[in-house]
C-alpha positions in Angstrom: -14.0 10.1 20.8 -13.6 11.9 17.3 -14.5 10.5 13.9 -12.8 10.4 10.2 -13.6 10.0 6.7 -11.5 8.3 4.9 -11.5 7.7 0.9 -9.4 5.4 -1.2 -9.5 4.7 -4.3 -7.2 2.0 -6.2 -6.8 2.5 -9.6 -5.1 -0.9 -10.9 -4.0 -3.0 -13.7 -7.7 -4.3 -14.0 -10.0 -2.3 -12.6 -10.7 1.0 -10.2 -12.5 1.0 -7.3 -13.3 3.9 -4.8 -14.5 2.8 -0.9 -15.4 5.8 1.3 -14.8 4.8 5.4 -15.5 6.4 8.8 -12.7 5.7 11.5 -13.2 6.3 15.0 -10.4 7.6 17.1 -10.1 6.1 20.4 -8.0 6.7 24.0 -6.7 3.1 24.7 -5.0 4.3 27.4 -6.3 4.7 31.3 -7.5 7.8 32.7 -4.5 8.7 34.8 -2.3 7.8 31.9 -0.3 9.8 28.6 -3.3 9.5 26.2 -2.9 6.7 23.6 -4.5 7.4 20.3 -5.1 4.9 18.0 -8.0 4.4 15.4 -10.4 1.6 16.2 -13.4 0.8 14.5 -13.7 0.9 10.6 -17.0 0.8 9.2 -17.8 1.2 5.1 -19.7 3.8 4.0 -19.9 3.3 0.4 -19.0 1.3 -2.4 -18.3 1.9 -5.9 -19.2 -0.9 -8.7 -15.6 -2.0 -10.0 -14.6 -0.1 -12.9 -12.7 -1.9 -16.0 -9.2 1.1 -15.6 -10.1 3.3 -18.0 -6.7 3.2 -20.9 -6.4 5.7 -24.0 -3.7 3.1 -25.2 -2.0 0.7 -23.5 1.4 2.8 -21.9 -1.2 5.7 -20.9 -4.0 6.3 -18.4 -7.1 7.9 -19.3 -7.1 11.0 -16.8 -10.4 12.5 -17.7 -12.2 9.0 -17.5 -10.5 8.4 -14.5 -11.5 11.8 -13.2 -15.3 11.6 -14.5 -15.3 8.3 -12.5 -14.5 10.0 -9.3 -16.5 12.8 -9.4 -19.7 10.5 -10.3 -19.0 8.6 -7.3 -18.6 11.6 -4.8 -21.8 12.1 -5.7 -23.1 8.4 -5.1 -21.8 8.3 -2.2 -22.9 12.0 -0.9 -19.8 13.4 0.4 -17.7 16.6 -0.7 -13.9 16.8 -1.4 -13.5 19.1 1.5 -15.3 16.4 3.9 -12.8 13.9 3.4 -10.2 13.8 6.5 -7.9 10.8 5.0 -6.7 8.1 2.6 -5.0 7.0 0.0 -5.2 7.2 -4.2 -3.2 4.6 -5.3 -1.9 3.3 -8.5 -1.4 -0.5 -8.5 0.4 -3.4 -10.8 1.3 -2.4 -13.9 -0.6 0.6 -14.2 1.6 2.4 -11.9 4.2 1.6 -14.6 2.1 3.8 -17.4 4.2 6.7 -18.8 1.5 9.6 -17.0 1.0 7.9 -13.7 2.2 11.1 -12.0 0.7 13.3 -14.0 -2.9 11.7 -13.6 -2.2 10.9 -10.1 -1.6 15.2 -9.3 -4.6 15.9 -11.7 -7.1 14.3 -9.4 -5.5 15.1 -6.2 -7.7 18.2 -6.5 -10.7 16.3 -6.2 -9.5 14.1 -3.6 -9.8 16.4 -0.7 -7.2 17.9 1.6 -5.9 14.6 2.5 -6.2 11.7 0.2 -2.7 10.8 -1.7 -1.2 9.5 -4.7 1.1 6.5 -3.5 1.9 3.4 -5.2 4.5 0.5 -5.1 4.7 -3.0 -3.9 5.3 -3.1 -0.7 2.5 -0.3 0.4 0.0 -2.7 -2.3 0.7 -6.0 -0.2 0.5 -4.7 2.8 -2.4 -2.9 2.2 -4.1 -5.9 0.4 -3.2 -8.3 3.5 -4.6 -5.9 5.8 -8.3 -5.4 3.6 -8.5 -8.8 3.0 -8.2 -9.6 6.8 -5.5 -11.7 6.6 -3.8 -9.3 9.2 -6.9 -10.3 11.2 -7.1 -14.0 10.9 -3.4 -14.4 11.7 -3.8 -12.4 14.7 -6.7 -14.3 15.8 -5.7 -17.7 15.0 -1.8 -17.5 16.3 -1.0 -18.6 12.2 1.8 -17.0 10.2 -0.1 -16.5 7.0 1.7 -16.0 3.6 -1.0 -13.6 2.2 -1.2 -13.4 -2.0 -3.1 -11.0 -3.7 -2.9 -11.5 -7.5 -4.2 -9.3 -9.4 -4.0 -8.0 -13.3 -0.5 -7.1 -13.5 1.3 -8.2 -10.3 0.9 -10.4 -7.3 1.9 -8.9 -4.1 2.8 -11.2 -1.1 2.7 -10.3 2.6 4.0 -13.2 5.3 2.0 -12.6 8.5 3.5 -13.3 12.0 0.8 -13.0 14.9 -0.9 -10.6 13.1 2.6 -8.6 12.4 3.5 -7.9 8.8 7.0 -9.0 8.4 8.2 -9.3 4.9 6.8 -8.4 1.1 7.5 -9.3 -2.3 6.3 -9.0 -5.8 5.9 -10.8 -8.6 4.9 -9.7 -12.3 2.2 -12.8 -11.9 -1.3 -11.6 -12.9 -4.2 -12.0 -15.1 -4.3 -9.2 -17.4 -0.7 -9.8 -18.7 -2.2 -11.0 -21.5 -5.8 -9.6 -22.9 -7.7 -11.1 -25.9 -10.8 -10.2 -28.0 -12.7 -12.9 -30.0 -10.2 -15.4 -29.4 -7.1 -13.2 -30.6 -4.3 -11.9 -28.5 -4.4 -8.2 -28.1 -1.7 -7.4 -25.4 1.4 -9.1 -24.3 2.9 -7.6 -20.8 6.3 -7.1 -21.6 7.3 -9.1 -18.6 6.6 -12.2 -20.2 9.5 -11.6 -23.1 11.4 -14.5 -23.0 9.5 -16.8 -21.2 6.0 -17.3 -23.4 6.2 -16.6 -27.5 2.3 -15.4 -28.1 1.9 -12.7 -29.7 -0.6 -9.7 -30.5 -2.7 -10.8 -33.8 -2.2 -14.6 -33.1 -5.2 -16.7 -31.8 -4.9 -18.4 -27.9 -6.3 -21.6 -27.7 -7.5 -22.4 -24.6 -4.9 -25.6 -24.4 -2.0 -22.5 -24.9 -3.7 -19.7 -22.4 -3.7 -23.1 -19.7 -0.3 -23.7 -20.1 0.9 -20.3 -19.9 -1.3 -20.4 -16.7 0.2 -23.3 -14.9 3.6 -21.5 -15.9 2.7 -18.4 -13.5 1.2 -20.0 -10.7 4.4 -22.6 -10.3 6.0 -18.9 -10.0 4.1 -18.5 -7.3 4.3 -21.8 -5.9 8.2 -20.8 -5.7 7.8 -18.0 -4.1 5.5 -19.9 -1.7 8.4 -22.4 -1.2 6.2 -25.4 -2.6 8.3 -25.5 -5.6 11.9 -25.6 -5.7 13.4 -22.0 -7.4 14.4 -21.4 -10.7 15.7 -18.8 -12.8 11.3 -18.3 -13.6 10.8 -17.0 -10.4 14.4 -14.5 -10.9 12.6 -12.9 -13.8 9.1 -12.8 -12.8 10.0 -11.0 -9.5 9.9 -7.0 -9.9 12.6 -4.7 -9.5 10.8 -3.1 -6.7 10.7 -6.0 -4.3 13.1 -5.5 -2.1 12.6 -9.3 -0.3 14.5 -12.3 -1.9 11.5 -15.1 -2.0 10.2 -16.9 0.0 9.4 -14.6 2.4 9.7 -17.4 5.1 12.0 -19.6 7.0 12.4 -23.3 5.2 10.3 -25.8 7.1 7.9 -23.1 8.3 4.5 -24.0 8.4 1.8 -21.6 6.6 -1.3 -21.0 5.7 -2.0 -19.2 2.2 -4.1 -16.4 1.6 -5.5 -15.1 -1.5 -7.5 -12.1 -2.8 -7.3 -10.2 -5.4 -9.8 -10.8 -8.7 -7.7 -14.0 -9.8 -8.9 -15.1 -6.5 -12.6 -14.9 -6.8 -11.6 -17.4 -10.4 -10.2 -19.8 -7.5 -13.2 -21.4 -6.4 -15.5 -20.8 -8.9 -15.0 -21.9 -12.6 -15.7 -18.9 -15.3 -15.8 -18.9 -18.6 -11.9 -18.6 -19.9 -12.9 -15.7 -21.9 -15.2 -13.9 -19.6 -12.8 -11.2 -18.4 -11.0 -10.6 -21.8 -8.1 -12.1 -20.4 -6.4 -15.1 -18.8 -7.5 -14.8 -15.1 -9.9 -17.3 -14.9 -7.5 -19.5 -16.1 -5.1 -18.4 -14.0 -7.5 -18.9 -11.1 -8.0 -22.6 -12.4 -4.5 -23.3 -12.4 -4.0 -22.2 -8.8 -6.9 -24.1 -7.4 -4.8 -27.0 -8.9 -1.2 -26.6 -7.8 0.5 -27.0 -5.0 -0.7 -23.8 -3.8 -4.6 -25.0 -2.6 -2.9 -28.1 -1.4 -2.6 -27.9 2.1 -3.9 -24.9 4.6 -5.5 -22.1 2.6 -8.0 -19.6 2.7 -9.8 -16.8 0.6 -9.9 -12.9 2.0 -12.8 -12.2 3.6 -12.2 -9.4 0.2 -11.3 -10.6 -2.8 -11.3 -8.1 -5.4 -11.7 -5.4 -3.5 -8.9 -5.9 -0.5 -6.5 -3.0 -1.8 -9.1 -0.3 -2.1 -10.3 -1.6 1.5 -7.1 -1.7 2.6 -6.7 2.3 1.5 -9.7 3.6 2.8 -9.2 1.7 6.0 -6.1 0.7 7.0 -3.5 3.8 5.6 -4.0 5.8 8.6 -1.8 6.0 11.2 -2.3 8.2 14.3 0.6 9.7 16.6 -0.5 11.6 19.6 0.2 10.3 22.9 2.8 13.0 23.2 3.4 15.7 20.5 4.9 18.9 19.4 3.6 21.5 16.9 4.7 24.7 16.3 3.8 27.0 13.2 3.5 24.2 10.8 0.4 24.2 7.8 -1.1 21.0 6.7 -1.4 18.8 5.3 2.3 17.8 4.8 2.6 15.8 1.4 5.1 13.3 0.4 7.3 14.1 3.1 10.9 11.7 2.2 11.9 10.0 5.7 15.8 9.6 6.3 17.8 8.3 9.4 20.7 9.8 9.4 21.9 13.6 9.6 24.3 13.5 7.0 21.4 12.5 4.7 19.8 15.6 4.8 22.6 17.1 2.4 20.6 14.5 -0.3 17.3 16.3 -0.4 16.5 19.6 -1.4 13.6 19.6 0.4 12.4 19.2 4.0 12.5 15.5 5.5 11.5 13.5 8.5 14.4 12.3 10.3 13.3 9.4 12.2 15.1 8.5 15.4 14.1 5.1 17.7 14.2 7.4 21.0 14.0 5.4 24.0 11.4 5.3 26.8 13.7 6.7 29.4 15.7 9.7 28.5 17.6 12.1 30.7 17.2 15.5 30.9 21.2 15.7 30.2 20.7 13.5 26.9 17.6 15.5 25.8 19.0 18.6 25.7 22.1 17.5 24.1 20.2 15.3 21.5 18.2 19.2 21.1 21.4 21.0 21.0 23.0 18.8 18.3 19.8 19.0 16.2 19.2 22.7 16.1 23.1 22.8 15.3 22.6 21.3 12.2 18.9 21.2 10.9 17.3 24.8 9.9 13.9 24.7 10.0 11.7 23.3 9.3 12.4 20.5 11.3 10.4 17.6 11.1 10.8 14.9 13.2 9.6 10.9 13.8 10.0 9.1 16.9 8.4 5.6 17.9 8.5 6.2 21.7 7.0 9.2 23.3 9.4 11.8 23.5 8.5 13.9 20.9 6.7 16.6 23.4 10.0 17.2 25.4 12.0 17.3 22.4 10.3 19.7 20.5 9.9 22.1 23.5 13.9 21.8 23.8 14.3 22.6 20.0 12.2 25.5 20.5 14.0 27.5 23.3 16.7 27.4 20.8 15.4 27.8 17.5 12.5 30.3 18.9 9.1 30.8 18.3 9.1 31.6 14.8 10.7 28.5 13.6 8.6 25.8 11.7 9.0 22.6 13.9 7.0 19.4 14.2 7.5 16.2 16.4 5.4 13.5 16.2 6.0 10.1 18.0 4.5 6.3 17.9 5.2 5.6 14.4 6.9 3.5 12.9 8.9 4.5 10.1 12.4 3.8 8.0 14.4 5.4 5.0 13.3 5.5 1.8 9.8 5.9 2.8 7.1 9.1 2.4 4.9 10.9 5.4 1.7 12.3 5.1 0.1 14.3 8.1 -2.5 15.9 8.0 -4.3 18.5 10.6 -4.7 17.2 14.3 -7.9 15.7 15.2 -8.0 16.9 18.9 -5.1 15.9 20.2 -3.8 12.8 17.0 -2.3 14.1 13.7 -3.2 11.8 11.1 -0.3 10.1 9.2 -0.1 7.9 6.2 3.2 6.2 5.7 4.1 5.2 2.4 6.7 3.0 1.5 7.1 3.7 -2.2 5.7 6.7 -4.0 5.0 7.1 -7.8 8.5 6.7 -10.2 9.3 5.4 -13.1 10.2 2.1 -13.1 9.8 -0.7 -15.1 10.6 -4.4 -15.2 
């Protein structure tokens, strides 16, 4: 049994935190079958304090302060960058829209080990939060359909889970840090509230006005959960990056709501409404009084730490039942995924071609596929297959392209166009793989 040391760093709208985990790699297949390697037990070794995300100004993160936090937490955890095998650095919520987000993460990458990566985006964040909060495990154990809501400082990330499988994700511009206050006065109003709320920087914010805004935001979450008839508010607060229409579930489908994120800590515990310098406590109480908590609901086993635990413990898959690797230098980072050969022309850099594959591919069909790929793709050739076909296909390609060609064929990894892959050096026969739904990109709502 092999072990991986994983680091997760979440740079969120409100908070920044790190987690160090140990992942055990096990073989689920019998001694007489093709190895089926998977990540089994996950053990959290270290959790950092929760820091306020350092900002130089509203549109720029403080790269120097972030780097200092990471350096100090590595010392506190007793690890070195060369010890790290896998993991993810993710910039989430409104922070992912900061002007220098990509540059900050690139500058920090050298401290993050050879495989911890910079990634962001609502789909990935929704998946990591649902896993880190325990919502996926809860759905699998109970058989219930769960709608998980991770409500942070800038966004609420949604994941619909059926029988332990995440089937859809969504994202709303709803969070506790959309309005910041100090000494009773407004110091920041997120642009996403333009045309929705009239508060301005410099004005005093009464508790009554704050509660009205929190109630409005909670009603958008009710619409996303199918508990209130959708109107223009839901459309205006749905992020442009979100790929699925809300609500995510079918009309009339019975669901259990699950909550995580910093705001979730304020749902069942009333706090001083100005304690955090934002409307988070008011939003938590508005959710508690809303239809969202009128039926079957649970708080995640992790709330504010859900996303970072998801990044540190659940961002990595393994490929290793059958693989083929020739002349590849690891790690591979941010390799885009395509699903059709003609899409290769759109990229100047190497791509992974995703092939659905089949459990029963005959010799003739395999050789024909290898011949077509060898003719149309110049090395390096990176392939990603769902079924156990990678080794045979890789060998057939090597015969056509030669021993000097760079070829990597992975199996057992589910991807789609628009994803990006990071692949680390093998651990035994297995290759750790991170599937990133979206990488950092400039966007606005």
